[in-house]
C-alpha positions, 0 to 999 in steps of 0.5 A: 738723575732722571729718577731722582728728578721724578722723585723730587717732582712727586714730593713737590706735587705730593703725588703718593702713587707716583712717589711709590712707583718712583721709589720701587726697586722690584717692578722697574725696568733694567738699569743702565750701569755703563760707567758705574763703579763695580762697588756700590759703596763708591757710588753712595756719596754721588747718589746721596748728593744728587738725591739731596739736591733733587729730593730735599732733606727729608726725602733725599736719604730715602731716595738715595737708598732706594736707588742704591737698592735698585742697583743692587737688585739689578746686580742680584746682590740681594744682601746689599739690596736688603740693607739699602731697603731696610735703611730706606724703610727706617728713614721713611718711618722716621719721616712719617713721625713728623708727617703723621706721628700717630700712625708710626706704631701701626706701620711698625707693628704691621710690618713686624707681623708681616715679616714674622708671618712670612718667616714662619710660612717659609719655615712651614713650607720648607718642613712640609717639603722635607717631609714629602 
């Protein structure tokens, strides 16, 4: 709840830097999991309800997916973390359409190109390592 309250505070204050820091999943401290169920699916309704309460209708779904992604990262469940991060990102892009719609094509294009370039760089690195 503390993290979701912080997200809500940042949204209310239109604090973009604070919101980005609060929603980050990679550069955060350890997660306390005492009392949490093993299956993240069991947590989804609780996290989504709390996120809606503290962060509102637009930012709640984004915050919920990022919190779940953070838990998945803490458990080294990278596949599930990726699913949550992608869901949060897509929801963010849709929210940006309402905020400043003209930027959406740019965000989508640059994100797509960054992913493609990263995949090609990884493939190139792998083939160079195999040749050596």
